[in-house]
N, C-alpha and C positions, 0 to 999 in steps of 0.2 A: 197367667191374663195375658200377658205381654207375648209370650209364646203362642197361645192359643190363636192371637190377632194377628200374629205374623204367617202363621201356617196356613191361614185363611185368604191372606192376601190376594194369590194369583187365581182361586176358586171365585172370588168377588169379584173380580176382573173380567174374567170370562162369563161369569154370570151375566154381568151388567152389559158388555156389548153384546151376549145371545140375545136379553130383552131388546136391545136397542134393532138388534137387526130383524128380530121377529116383528117388533112395532111395524118397522118400516119396510116389511115384507108385504104389509097390506096396505101401505101408502103412497110408496113411489112408485115410477115409472120407469125405472131402471127394467133392464133384461131380465125374467125370468131367471135364465140360467145364472146370472152373477147373482142375484139375490139368492136363490137358495142353495148355491156352493158356498158364500160366506156364514150364513146362517149356518150352516151344517160343520163347517169349519170351528165357530166358535161352540157349538151345541157340542162337538166331542171333545173340545178344548175344556169345558164345564164339567164333562166328564172325567176328563184326565184328572184335572186338579181338585174335581171332589173328591176322588182317592188318594191323592196326595193327602189331601187333609185329613181325611178318616186314617189313614196310616199314619201320621205324625201324631195322631191325637188317640193312638194304640188299637184301633181301631180296623184290625186286620182280619179280613174274611178271602175264601177263596173267591168266593165272587165279586169281592174288591178287586182281587188282584185279576180276575179275567178280562173285569171291566177296564182297567187298568191297561191291560197288554193290548186290546182289541183299540181304545182309543189312542193310543200312545203310535199305534202302527196305522192310522186312520187320518191322521191330522195333515199329514204333509201331500200324501195323494189327493186329499178333498181340496188342500190350496193351489196344486197342479191344475186341478179339475177349473179352479175360479180364476188361474191364470187363463187358462184356453177360452174361458167364458167372457174375461177385460178383455179379449183382443179379438173375439169373434173367430177362434180357430178350431176346429174341429177335434174333440178328444182322441187322441192318437193311443195305438194301443199300447203305448210303456205306461199310462195312466192306469189302463185296467191292471197289467201286471203289476204295477205297483201296491195292489191291492191283496195280493197271492197271500203275502205272510199273514196281513189281516184275517183272511178267510180260517187259511193252516192253523193259525195260532186259537181263534174262536172255534174250532171244532179240535182241535188236537188237546188243547190243556185241560177240557174237562175229562176227555178219555184219558191221559196220563195221568190226572189225579186217582180215576178208579183201578187201574193197570199197572201204573207205578212203572213206566219203561224208563223213566230216566229223570234225575231231580229235578225238582223245581228250579233250583238256583242257575242249573245247566239248562231249562227252557228259558229263565230271565234272562240269561247270558246272551243266546243264540239270539233273541226278541232285538236286544241291545243291539247286535250286529247288524241285522235286516233295518232297523231304525236307522243306523249312520249310513245306510247303503242307499236307503230313501231318501236322506236329507242330501245327499251327495248330488245323487240324481237330479234329483227337483231343484238343488240350484242350477248345476249346468245346463240342464236341459230348460229352465226357464229363462236361462240368458240367451239360448238359441232362439226359443219363442219371441220373445222380445225382437231380437235382429232381425229374424223372418219378419216379424210384422212392420219394424220401420221400413225394409224391404219395400212391404207391400204398399204401404201408404206412399213410398218416393215413388213407386209407380202408379198412382193413382192419382194424385195431386200434385199439384206442379210448383207450390209451394211447400214449404219442410215445416212437415206438422211433426215433428220428433217430440216438441214438447208435450203433446198428448200422452206420450209414454213413460214421463217422467214420472207421475205418482205412481206408477207401476214396478217401473224400477226402485223407487222409495222401497216399496213393498217387499220386494225380491231381496233388497237389501238386508230389511227388519228380519224376512224371515231367515235369513243365512246367520245373522247376529244369535236369531233366537233358537235357530237351529244348533249352532255352536254350543251355546251354553248347554242347551238339554242333551247334546250327545258328551259334554263334560260331564254333567250330572250323572247321565245315563250311566258311564264308564265307571265314575266312583261308586253308585249306588245309593239307593235311598238309605238304607243302613248308618251309612256314614253320617247324617246330618240327624237321624231319630234320637229326640230328647236333647238335643242340644242348640244353643241357641246360634249356633252355627247355620241351623237351616233359614235365619235371618238374609244371608248370603244370597242364595239361589233364589228364596221366597221374592225379595225386594227385585232382584235382577228380572226374574221373570215376570214381575208385575208391572215392571214397566216395560219392557218389551211388549210384552201383548199388548198393553192398554196404548202403545205407540202403534202397535200394528193394526189396532182397530182404529184408532182416531184416524190414522191413514186411510184405511180402505173405506172410511163414513165420509172421506170427503174425494174421494176418488169416484170422477164421473167422464167416462169417456162416451160423448154422444153415439148414439145408434147408428146414424147417419155419414158419422168423419169414419170411423173404422169401417172398413167395407168387407166383408167377408172373404174369403178365402173362392178363387175361381173354382167354377165346375171342371170336374176332371176331364168330362168332354172337350171343354172349350181349350184346356191344355195342351191334350193331345192333338187337336185340330192345328196350333199354333206350331207344336214339335215339327209336324208333319210338312209346313209349308217349305215349298222349294227355294234355292237361291234366286230364280226370276220371280217367285211371286213375293218374296220377300225386296228385293229390289226396288221392282214397280210400287210395291206398299209405299217405300221409304221415299222414293220420289215424289209419290202425291201426298205424303206427308208433309217432307219439305216445301213443298209448293204451296201447300194451302196455307201452313204457318206463316209462309212468308208474304202471300200474296192477301189473305184474308186478316194476319196479324192476331191471329186466337192469343199470341203467349203474353199480350197486352191486359187479357182479363185476368187478374191476380188468383181469383177460382176457379181456375183452368182447371179440367178433370181431364183423365184420358177417356172418360166416356164421351164427352165434347168432342174429342179430336176424333174419337172412334167414328161417333155420327156424322162429322164434317166429312171424312173420307169414306164412309158408308162400309165399315167393317165394325166386330165386336173389340171391346174392350182389352181382351184376354191376348187377341191375334195381334194388337197394336204393341200393347205394350211388350210381349216376348219377340218383336222385330224389332223394335227399337233397342231392347236390350241386346240381341243377340247380334244388331248391324252395328252399333256405336260402341257397345259397351259401361253404355250408361246406364241410368234409371231415368225413366221420364221426368222426375222434378229436373236433375240433372242435363238432360237434353234442353227443356225448354228453359233452363236457364243461362244455356248459351247464345239463345236467339234474343234472349232478354238483354244481357250485356252486350252482344252485339248493336242491338236498335240503343240501347241506353249511350253507345261511343260515338255513333252519331250525333246524339244529340249533344253529347258534351264537346263535339267538334264545330257544331254549327256557330256560324259567326253572328248570328241575330241575335244569342245570348251575351249581352256585354257583360254581364255579372256573374260570375263563379255560382255565387250561392243559386240564381234562377236558374242556371246551367242544370245543377245538380238538383235541385227540387223539380224541376220538367222532366230529367231524364229517370227518376225514382216514379212518379205518378204517370208516366208517358211508357213505362217498360214491363210494368205488369209485377212488379213487385209489392209484396203485400207491407211488407214494413222498411224503414230506412235501415235498423240494424241487418236485415235480410241483405238490402242492396248492398251494402259497405261490405258487408262478408264474403258474399258471393263474388263482387267486381273485384276484390284483390284476391281472390284462391284464384280466378280464371284468367286476369291480365298480370299480375303480380304488382299492381299500382293501387294507388287509393282514387277516386275517380278524379281528387283535385288535380293529384300527380300524372294523370293520364290526361285531363284538359290542358296542363300547363304544357305538357310535350306535346300536344297535339293541336293546340291552335292556331 
């Protein structure tokens, strides 16, 4: 009885989240691509762990092995699609390539059963190798995807919005732990745990990881208006073709407008606001700033904000240190006190109070 309950744990966890995300599919306002990819991930996981349950219940069939291999080679490519959906990026060629083993095993497994080209054990071993490659690829490319998304955020918003990607980083770490556990269990093989209470080790471990993954995914909500989609390829091409004279002229215009209109004092300033002010498009303005200064848009604006804060901190009309610092935060465009202190120290090497005392 205990054995039957333990081997069903991962299946029940996946089924729970599958039903949860299916219910939320019709009720939430999330972007459709986000909803169907996470639902598909847990649907494939449910199939995978249902086959685990049947296998350890001594119900071993060819169709069960076939479905197990298809689901096993589908979950991480589907999760990679989910990451693309969360970050509002286009699905890349490598995502489609990751499904190649899934398609091959779906076709070759039943054919091999008939013609007996290679043994089933050899086919399972090859599937495990493909699974390991998928896992490593998804983890590496997933972190690169998050890094490029962070760079995109830095080039869109003047304030730091890295906190938006923290849940996604957590998801990727959980997927990594789940993947390592899956790879080790795959290498050991299911026969190692068949009929033994040792099965409780992988069953409980995978149940905890799968539940944690679903919990974080259920509470990960990146507003659609916040993560701006990738720039159109034609806009990027125009920005790359800009001449040095055009870049110099635009940068002079950007600097003049930022100082004269003090756009940087707006905590919610975006690259689109600046592009409208200079009569250009956001991709061109962003690329010019990156190429000309070597900074992202948020880093570039932060320098104007710190420069303005320094002027306030030096202003003799503020006799109180507290008043000077409070006004420096409020009037320089920083979104929070923590961001102000961190950025000010990074750019000046001093805290605001140290700077005020040494320049008053």
